[in-house]
matplotlib code that plots the C-alpha trace (Angstrom):
import matplotlib.pyplot as plt

x = [13.2, 15.7, 15.0, 16.9, 16.2, 18.0, 17.6, 17.8, 19.4, 18.7, 15.0, 13.4, 10.7, 11.6, 12.3, 12.8, 12.1, 13.0, 11.8, 12.6, 10.3, 9.6, 6.4, 4.9, 1.6, 3.1, 5.9, 3.3, 1.5, 4.8, 5.6, 2.4, 3.1, 6.6, 5.2, 2.6, 5.3, 7.6, 4.8, 3.6, 7.1, 6.8, 4.2, 0.9, -2.7, -4.4, -6.7, -3.8, -1.9, -5.0, -5.4, -1.7, -1.7, -4.8, -3.4, 0.1, -1.5, -3.7, -0.9, 1.6, -0.9, -1.7, 2.1, 2.4, -0.7, -0.3, 3.4, 4.5, 6.4, 9.7, 8.6, 8.2, 12.0, 12.6, 12.0, 9.5, 10.5, 8.5, 9.8, 8.3, 9.0, 7.9, 7.8, 6.7, 3.2, 2.6, 3.6, 4.5, 4.8, 6.3, 5.8, 7.9, 6.4, 7.0, 3.5, 2.1, 0.8, -2.6, -4.1, -5.0, -8.6, -9.4, -11.7, -11.9, -15.4, -16.4, -16.9, -20.0, -20.4, -19.8, -16.4, -13.3, -11.1, -10.9, -11.5, -7.8, -7.5, -10.9, -9.8, -6.5, -8.0, -10.7, -8.2, -5.3, -5.2, -3.3, -2.5, -0.3, 0.8, 3.9, 3.9, 7.2, 8.5, 10.4, 8.7, 6.0, 5.7, 2.6, 2.9, 0.5, 0.4, -1.6, -1.5, -0.3, -1.0, 1.5, 4.6, 4.1, 5.4, 8.3, 10.5, 14.1, 16.0, 17.8, 15.5, 14.0, 17.4, 17.6, 14.4, 15.3, 14.6, 12.0, 9.9, 10.1, 8.9, 6.1, 5.2, 5.0, 2.7, 0.6, 0.4, -0.6, -3.2, -4.6, -4.8, -6.6, -9.1, -9.6, -10.2, -12.8, -14.5, -14.6, -16.1, -18.8, -19.5, -19.8, -22.0, -24.3, -24.4, -25.4, -28.1, -29.3, -29.5, -31.3, -33.8, -34.4, -35.4, -38.1, -39.5, -40.7, -38.5, -41.0, -40.1, -39.8, -37.6, -35.3, -35.0, -34.0, -31.2, -30.0, -29.5, -27.5, -25.4, -24.7, -23.4, -21.2, -19.5, -19.5, -21.6, -23.9, -26.6, -28.1, -30.6, -32.2, -34.3, -36.1, -37.2, -40.9, -41.6, -42.9, -40.3, -37.9, -36.2, -33.7, -32.0, -29.5, -27.9, -31.2, -33.2, -34.2, -36.6, -37.3, -39.8, -37.9, -38.9, -36.6, -38.2, -38.1, -35.4, -33.0, -33.2, -31.3, -28.1, -25.9, -27.3, -24.6, -27.4, -28.5, -24.8, -24.4, -27.5, -26.5, -22.9, -23.6, -20.7, -20.1, -19.9, -17.8, -18.2, -15.9, -14.2, -12.3, -15.5, -18.4, -22.1, -23.4, -26.0, -28.6, -28.0, -31.0, -28.5, -27.1, -30.5, -29.8, -26.1, -24.1, -20.6, -20.1, -18.1, -19.4, -20.6, -23.7, -24.0, -26.3, -28.3, -28.9, -30.6, -30.1, -29.1, -32.2, -31.8, -33.5, -32.4, -29.5, -28.1, -26.1, -24.2, -22.0, -20.3, -20.7, -16.9, -15.2, -11.8, -12.8, -13.4, -14.7, -12.2, -12.2, -13.7, -16.5, -17.2, -17.6, -20.1, -22.1, -22.2, -23.0, -25.9, -27.3, -27.0, -28.6, -31.5, -31.8, -32.1, -34.8, -36.7, -36.5, -37.7, -40.6, -41.5, -41.5, -43.8, -46.1, -46.2, -46.8, -49.7, -51.1, -50.9, -52.8, -55.5, -55.7, -56.0, -58.8, -60.5, -60.4, -61.7, -64.7, -65.2, -65.1, -67.6, -69.9, -69.6, -70.4, -73.4, -74.8, -74.8, -78.0, -77.8, -79.4, -80.7, -84.4, -85.2, -87.7, -89.6, -87.7, -84.6, -81.5, -79.6, -76.3, -73.8, -70.1, -68.1, -64.4, -62.8, -59.3, -56.7, -58.0, -61.7, -63.6, -67.2, -68.4, -71.9, -74.8, -78.4, -81.8, -85.3, -88.2, -91.6, -94.3, -95.6, -93.8, -90.1, -86.8, -84.6, -80.9, -78.4, -74.6, -72.5, -69.0, -68.2, -65.0, -62.4, -61.4, -61.9, -64.6, -65.7, -66.4, -68.2, -70.3, -71.5, -72.2, -74.5, -76.2, -76.7, -78.3, -80.6, -81.8, -82.2, -84.7, -86.5, -88.3, -89.9, -92.3, -89.4, -88.0, -89.7, -88.3, -84.5, -83.7, -86.0, -84.7, -81.1, -82.2, -83.8, -80.7, -78.4, -80.5, -80.7, -77.0, -75.5, -74.9, -73.2, -71.1, -70.1, -69.1, -66.8, -65.6, -66.7, -68.9, -70.7, -71.0, -74.1, -76.2, -79.9, -81.5, -85.1, -86.0, -89.6, -89.7, -93.2, -92.3, -88.7, -87.6, -85.0, -84.8, -81.2, -80.0, -76.4, -74.6, -71.0, -70.8, -69.4, -71.6, -74.1, -73.0, -75.5, -74.7, -75.9, -74.3, -72.6, -73.0, -70.9, -71.2, -73.1, -72.4, -75.4, -73.7, -76.6, -74.7, -74.7, -72.5, -71.7, -73.9, -72.5, -71.0, -73.9, -76.9, -79.5, -78.5, -81.4, -80.9, -82.6, -83.0, -82.8, -85.2, -84.0, -85.7, -84.1, -84.1, -83.8, -80.2, -79.2, -76.9, -76.7, -73.7, -73.5, -70.0, -67.7, -64.4, -62.4, -63.1, -61.8, -59.0, -57.6, -53.9, -51.8, -48.1, -47.0, -49.0, -51.3, -54.9, -57.9, -59.8, -63.3, -62.3, -60.6, -63.7, -66.0, -63.8, -63.7, -67.4, -68.3, -66.3, -68.2, -71.6, -70.9, -70.8, -74.4, -73.8, -76.6, -76.3, -74.8, -72.3, -71.4, -70.5, -68.3, -66.4, -66.0, -64.6, -62.1, -61.2, -60.4, -58.3, -56.4, -55.7, -54.6, -52.3, -50.3, -50.6, -52.8, -55.9, -55.9, -59.7, -62.8, -64.5, -68.3, -70.6, -74.1, -75.2, -78.8, -79.6, -82.8, -83.2]
y = [154.5, 154.7, 156.4, 155.4, 157.0, 155.3, 156.7, 154.3, 156.2, 153.3, 153.6, 156.8, 158.1, 155.7, 156.4, 154.0, 154.4, 152.0, 152.4, 150.2, 150.6, 149.1, 147.2, 150.4, 152.0, 155.4, 154.5, 152.9, 156.2, 158.0, 155.5, 156.3, 160.1, 159.6, 157.6, 160.2, 162.9, 160.9, 160.2, 163.8, 164.8, 162.3, 163.9, 161.9, 163.3, 163.9, 160.9, 158.5, 160.1, 159.6, 156.0, 155.1, 156.8, 154.7, 151.5, 151.9, 152.8, 149.7, 147.4, 148.8, 148.7, 145.0, 144.2, 145.8, 144.4, 140.8, 140.5, 137.4, 137.7, 137.0, 139.2, 142.2, 142.2, 142.6, 145.6, 145.6, 146.9, 148.9, 149.5, 151.8, 151.5, 154.3, 153.1, 154.9, 153.3, 152.1, 152.3, 149.2, 148.9, 145.9, 145.4, 142.7, 141.7, 139.1, 137.9, 134.4, 135.2, 134.4, 133.0, 135.9, 135.6, 136.3, 139.0, 140.1, 140.7, 143.8, 142.8, 143.6, 147.0, 145.6, 144.0, 146.0, 143.7, 142.8, 146.2, 146.8, 144.0, 144.9, 148.6, 147.6, 145.3, 147.9, 150.7, 148.8, 147.3, 144.2, 142.7, 139.7, 138.1, 136.0, 133.8, 132.5, 130.7, 133.6, 136.5, 137.5, 140.1, 141.9, 143.4, 146.2, 147.7, 150.6, 152.2, 155.8, 158.6, 159.7, 161.6, 165.3, 167.3, 169.7, 167.6, 168.0, 164.9, 163.4, 165.2, 161.8, 160.8, 163.6, 165.3, 168.9, 170.7, 173.0, 170.1, 168.8, 172.1, 172.1, 168.6, 169.7, 172.6, 170.3, 167.8, 170.5, 171.9, 168.4, 167.7, 171.0, 170.2, 166.7, 167.9, 170.5, 167.7, 165.4, 168.2, 168.9, 165.2, 164.7, 167.8, 166.4, 163.0, 164.5, 166.6, 163.6, 161.5, 164.3, 164.6, 160.8, 160.9, 163.5, 162.4, 159.3, 158.3, 159.4, 159.6, 163.4, 163.2, 160.5, 162.5, 165.6, 163.9, 161.9, 165.2, 166.4, 163.3, 163.8, 167.3, 166.1, 163.2, 165.1, 162.5, 162.9, 160.4, 157.8, 155.0, 153.8, 150.7, 149.4, 145.8, 145.2, 148.9, 151.1, 153.8, 153.8, 157.0, 157.7, 161.0, 162.0, 165.5, 166.4, 166.8, 163.2, 161.0, 157.4, 155.1, 151.8, 148.7, 146.2, 143.4, 142.1, 144.5, 144.0, 140.2, 140.5, 138.4, 141.4, 143.6, 145.1, 145.9, 142.3, 141.2, 143.6, 142.3, 138.7, 139.0, 141.6, 143.6, 146.8, 146.2, 148.7, 149.7, 151.9, 151.9, 148.6, 147.0, 148.7, 148.2, 145.4, 146.2, 144.0, 145.9, 148.2, 150.9, 151.0, 152.3, 155.3, 155.8, 153.7, 155.1, 155.9, 154.9, 154.3, 151.6, 149.7, 149.4, 146.9, 148.3, 145.9, 146.4, 143.7, 141.3, 141.9, 143.3, 146.7, 147.7, 148.8, 152.3, 152.9, 156.2, 157.2, 159.8, 160.4, 160.5, 157.1, 158.3, 160.1, 157.4, 158.2, 158.7, 156.4, 159.2, 159.7, 156.0, 156.0, 158.9, 157.1, 153.9, 155.9, 157.7, 154.5, 152.5, 155.3, 155.4, 151.6, 151.6, 154.3, 152.4, 149.3, 151.2, 152.7, 149.2, 147.9, 150.7, 150.0, 146.3, 147.1, 149.4, 146.8, 144.2, 146.5, 147.1, 143.3, 142.7, 145.3, 143.6, 140.2, 141.8, 143.2, 139.9, 138.0, 140.4, 140.1, 136.3, 135.9, 138.1, 135.4, 132.7, 132.4, 133.4, 130.2, 127.3, 126.4, 123.3, 120.6, 118.2, 115.0, 116.4, 118.4, 120.8, 122.6, 124.3, 125.2, 127.7, 128.6, 131.0, 130.5, 133.2, 133.8, 134.2, 132.0, 131.7, 129.0, 129.3, 127.4, 128.4, 127.0, 127.9, 126.7, 126.0, 126.1, 122.7, 121.1, 120.9, 122.7, 123.2, 123.1, 124.5, 124.5, 126.0, 126.9, 129.7, 129.2, 131.8, 133.9, 137.4, 139.9, 138.4, 135.0, 136.6, 138.7, 135.7, 133.9, 136.9, 136.7, 132.9, 133.4, 136.1, 133.8, 131.0, 133.0, 134.2, 130.9, 129.6, 127.6, 125.4, 124.4, 120.9, 120.2, 120.6, 119.2, 121.7, 124.4, 123.8, 123.8, 127.2, 128.6, 127.5, 129.1, 132.4, 132.6, 131.2, 134.5, 136.2, 133.2, 132.6, 136.2, 136.1, 132.6, 131.4, 128.6, 127.4, 124.0, 123.5, 120.9, 121.2, 118.9, 119.1, 117.4, 116.3, 115.7, 114.2, 111.5, 111.2, 111.5, 113.6, 114.7, 115.4, 117.2, 118.3, 120.5, 119.3, 119.4, 117.0, 114.1, 114.1, 111.6, 109.5, 107.2, 105.8, 104.3, 101.0, 101.6, 103.0, 106.4, 106.2, 108.8, 110.3, 111.7, 112.7, 115.4, 117.2, 119.9, 122.9, 126.0, 128.1, 125.4, 124.4, 126.7, 123.9, 121.4, 119.5, 118.4, 115.4, 114.4, 111.3, 110.4, 108.6, 107.6, 108.7, 106.2, 107.1, 108.1, 108.8, 111.7, 113.6, 115.8, 118.5, 119.9, 121.9, 120.6, 122.8, 119.9, 117.0, 119.1, 120.0, 119.1, 118.4, 119.3, 116.3, 117.6, 114.6, 115.4, 114.3, 113.2, 111.7, 108.4, 110.2, 112.3, 109.2, 107.3, 110.1, 110.9, 107.3, 107.3, 110.4, 109.0, 105.8, 107.8, 108.7, 112.5, 114.8, 117.2, 120.1, 117.8, 116.1, 119.6, 120.3, 117.1, 117.3, 120.8, 119.5, 116.6, 119.0, 121.2, 118.3, 116.9, 120.3, 121.1, 124.3, 124.3, 127.1, 126.1, 126.9, 126.9, 127.7, 124.9, 124.7, 121.8, 121.2, 118.3, 117.1, 114.4, 112.3, 112.0]
z = [-12.0, -14.9, -18.2, -21.3, -24.7, -27.6, -31.1, -34.1, -37.0, -39.3, -38.9, -40.1, -37.7, -34.9, -31.2, -28.3, -24.6, -21.8, -18.2, -15.2, -12.2, -8.8, -7.9, -6.5, -7.7, -7.4, -9.8, -12.1, -12.4, -13.0, -15.8, -17.6, -17.3, -18.8, -21.7, -22.4, -22.3, -24.5, -27.1, -27.0, -28.4, -31.3, -31.7, -31.5, -31.5, -28.2, -28.6, -29.0, -26.1, -23.9, -25.0, -24.4, -21.0, -20.0, -21.4, -19.8, -16.5, -16.5, -17.6, -15.1, -12.2, -13.0, -13.1, -9.7, -8.0, -9.2, -8.7, -6.8, -3.5, -5.2, -8.2, -5.9, -5.3, -9.0, -11.3, -14.1, -17.5, -20.0, -23.5, -26.1, -29.8, -32.0, -35.6, -38.7, -38.8, -35.2, -31.6, -29.7, -25.9, -24.2, -20.4, -18.7, -15.4, -12.6, -11.9, -12.0, -15.5, -17.0, -20.2, -22.5, -23.7, -27.3, -26.2, -22.5, -21.2, -19.3, -15.7, -13.7, -12.1, -8.7, -9.7, -9.0, -11.2, -14.8, -16.3, -17.2, -19.8, -21.3, -21.7, -23.2, -25.7, -26.6, -27.2, -28.8, -32.3, -31.1, -27.7, -27.1, -23.8, -23.7, -20.6, -19.2, -16.1, -14.6, -16.3, -18.7, -21.4, -22.6, -26.1, -27.1, -30.6, -31.9, -35.3, -35.4, -37.9, -40.5, -39.1, -39.0, -42.0, -41.6, -39.2, -40.4, -41.5, -38.5, -36.1, -35.1, -33.8, -31.3, -30.2, -29.5, -26.3, -27.9, -28.9, -25.4, -24.0, -26.6, -25.6, -21.9, -22.8, -25.0, -22.2, -19.7, -22.1, -22.7, -18.9, -18.4, -21.1, -19.8, -16.3, -17.6, -19.6, -16.5, -14.5, -17.1, -17.4, -13.6, -13.3, -16.0, -14.4, -11.1, -12.7, -14.6, -11.4, -9.6, -12.4, -12.5, -8.8, -9.5, -12.9, -14.6, -17.7, -20.3, -24.0, -23.8, -20.7, -22.2, -25.5, -23.6, -21.7, -24.6, -26.5, -23.6, -23.7, -27.4, -26.6, -23.7, -25.6, -28.9, -30.6, -33.6, -33.0, -30.7, -30.7, -27.5, -27.5, -24.4, -24.1, -23.8, -23.6, -26.4, -25.7, -28.6, -29.5, -32.2, -33.1, -35.7, -35.1, -33.4, -36.6, -37.6, -35.7, -36.4, -34.7, -34.4, -32.4, -30.7, -32.6, -35.3, -36.6, -33.8, -34.3, -37.6, -37.7, -38.2, -35.5, -33.2, -30.7, -30.5, -30.1, -27.3, -25.5, -26.0, -25.0, -22.3, -23.6, -25.5, -29.3, -31.3, -34.9, -37.1, -40.5, -39.6, -38.3, -40.2, -39.7, -41.9, -44.5, -42.6, -39.4, -38.6, -37.6, -41.1, -42.3, -40.1, -40.5, -43.0, -42.3, -38.6, -35.5, -32.0, -29.7, -28.7, -24.9, -23.2, -20.4, -17.4, -14.1, -11.5, -14.2, -16.3, -19.8, -20.0, -23.5, -25.7, -26.2, -29.4, -29.7, -32.6, -34.7, -38.4, -38.8, -39.0, -37.8, -34.6, -31.9, -28.4, -25.6, -22.6, -20.5, -23.0, -23.1, -19.3, -19.5, -22.1, -20.0, -16.8, -18.5, -19.9, -16.7, -14.7, -17.1, -17.0, -13.2, -13.4, -16.1, -14.0, -10.9, -12.9, -14.2, -10.7, -9.5, -12.5, -11.7, -8.0, -8.9, -11.3, -8.5, -6.2, -8.9, -9.5, -5.7, -5.6, -8.6, -6.9, -3.7, -5.7, -7.4, -4.1, -2.5, -5.6, -5.6, -1.9, -2.3, -4.7, -2.0, 0.0, 3.6, 4.5, 2.5, 2.6, 4.7, 3.9, 6.2, 6.6, 5.0, 6.3, 4.0, 4.5, 2.2, 2.1, 0.1, 0.3, -2.1, -3.5, -3.8, -7.4, -7.3, -9.7, -10.7, -8.3, -6.8, -5.4, -4.8, -3.9, -5.0, -2.8, -4.3, -1.6, -0.8, -3.8, -3.1, -3.6, -6.7, -5.8, -8.4, -8.4, -11.1, -12.1, -14.6, -16.6, -15.8, -12.8, -11.4, -12.2, -15.6, -14.0, -11.0, -13.4, -15.4, -12.2, -11.3, -14.7, -14.3, -10.9, -12.4, -15.2, -12.7, -10.7, -13.8, -14.5, -11.3, -13.5, -14.7, -11.2, -11.3, -14.8, -14.4, -17.9, -19.6, -17.3, -18.5, -22.1, -21.6, -19.7, -22.4, -25.1, -23.1, -22.2, -25.3, -27.3, -24.4, -23.4, -27.0, -27.6, -24.5, -25.3, -21.9, -20.7, -17.5, -16.1, -14.0, -12.2, -11.2, -8.6, -7.7, -4.4, -3.8, 0.0, 0.0, -2.6, -1.4, -5.0, -6.8, -10.5, -11.7, -14.9, -15.6, -18.1, -18.1, -14.3, -11.7, -10.9, -8.0, -5.3, -3.5, -0.5, 2.8, 5.9, 5.0, 1.3, -1.5, -3.2, -6.5, -9.3, -10.9, -14.1, -16.3, -18.1, -21.5, -22.9, -20.7, -21.2, -24.0, -26.1, -28.5, -28.9, -29.5, -26.9, -25.3, -21.7, -20.1, -16.5, -14.3, -11.4, -8.3, -5.1, -1.9, 1.1, 4.7, 5.8, 2.2, 1.6, -1.6, -2.4, -5.1, -5.6, -7.9, -9.4, -6.9, -4.4, -6.5, -8.0, -4.6, -4.2, -1.2, -0.5, -2.6, -5.6, -5.3, -6.3, -4.1, -7.2, -7.4, -5.8, -2.9, -2.3, -2.5, 0.0, 2.6, 2.1, 2.9, 6.1, 7.2, 6.2, 8.1, 11.3, 10.6, 10.7, 9.8, 6.8, 8.8, 10.6, 7.2, 5.8, 8.8, 8.6, 4.8, 5.2, 7.9, 5.6, 2.7, 5.0, 6.3, 2.9, 1.5, 4.4, 3.9, 0.2, -1.3, -3.2, -6.9, -7.3, -5.2, -3.2, -3.1, -2.1, -0.8, 1.3, 1.3, 3.9, 4.1, 7.9]

ax = plt.figure().add_subplot(projection="3d")
ax.plot(x, y, z, "-o")
ax.set_aspect("equal")
plt.show()
């Protein structure tokens, strides 16, 4: 590696450094050290030295790693121009080149590439990339502070040995401080990670560690907002607390937090790019510098962490930025895990609730349906994954007949099962009305209306009283599916005497129809879970499909019990492997 220092006497405060180096990562690192040493003698403040060392390291490494086969046989050249107001670095490489994006994006955590260009653009004031056929040139510019006072005229043309020794000592001091800072940061990160494994990320826990983060990176304030969680903590110098929500404030057009979340990149703010007046952060700190870091876990936005300093001319160092990002991402993973555990617990509670509802609902079904002379009766019930409020029941009146009831409570889970229980209790409260299904429904609606209306629920129901001696049925409905009547060689008839569902109108009067029942006639009461059943092709069975298949079964002159078995098999075959979305319940009454 060659080192050429050429003073320019015609430019006050200017120095020039030129370095040729091989395509070797060890030489790339040596180049960055030489540049830092050279700039330390200018002199430059520690923050600028650190930034330039990082930018040169990334640029030189990229020039080495991506050099073409022919380019590896040639030397790269790095030139440093120290001007009065800025430092300019030119790196000539022999790679295939690339198209410089206006703003490089920070790659994912898993990606090992793409970070260099992002860091260079973040730390520099201006970056250009001149692409050529045989070689390319990256130009990096960064403003410098005013030249130090007390430098003798002409001293810029020949840097004395004492300054070089001083620069070496300053460099060594800076490296020592940086190593100590890195150790402290790593130690804090390890302690943070260990604490996260033992505790849930409560607001108190988060506030404690965010205060430690402020101390480590020498920041003055932070704002942490978590999406869809109530945890929102803000602190300024540890003595001001604000309760801020992610919405609607963070939806303001000028919000750096929202921009960070949308672009999935850090958004910086300082004196050259200040916070806008409409930015929620400006209500906390008007003049500040810092960054807003989006926090993601497995590609899902967890929140945004904004950290800053009250001084506009003291930006964070690259190492401090890494600590901020690491803390935020660790916390994001823990919040995501806590959210997963919460959802898992909620799923278990829901499953338990459905189990209770299923047990409750099955307890409402009669163990066996009452039989009548000359008639056969059988019922079927199959619950879906989400328990509903379907039920059927029968009330026998000695020597007079049987009242069959089938109902469907709107909704799922425990509330639906509870109203099904209430409905069944009212049903057994008025034995005197079993032979008058229309009047019975009117009374049920009046009795249940206030409770159903308060809960914004309703019940569809159908009552059928069978008089076996007269071979006659009386049918009344409240918004329920029609009763189907058919016989071998015939066609199903819909008995759809129906009014409003129970709980819709308080003063509804229900009527009833009377039908004679001939020998071999089959009557089917059912809930909409039967006709709404879908197959793998998302085709619904429907009322016509049910009527068609029912007639095929009745034509085989099956008794009531056999009819139920074949209907159940038909439904299972139609459904296939697709899960049912609603309960299935039906009752078959056969005149033998």
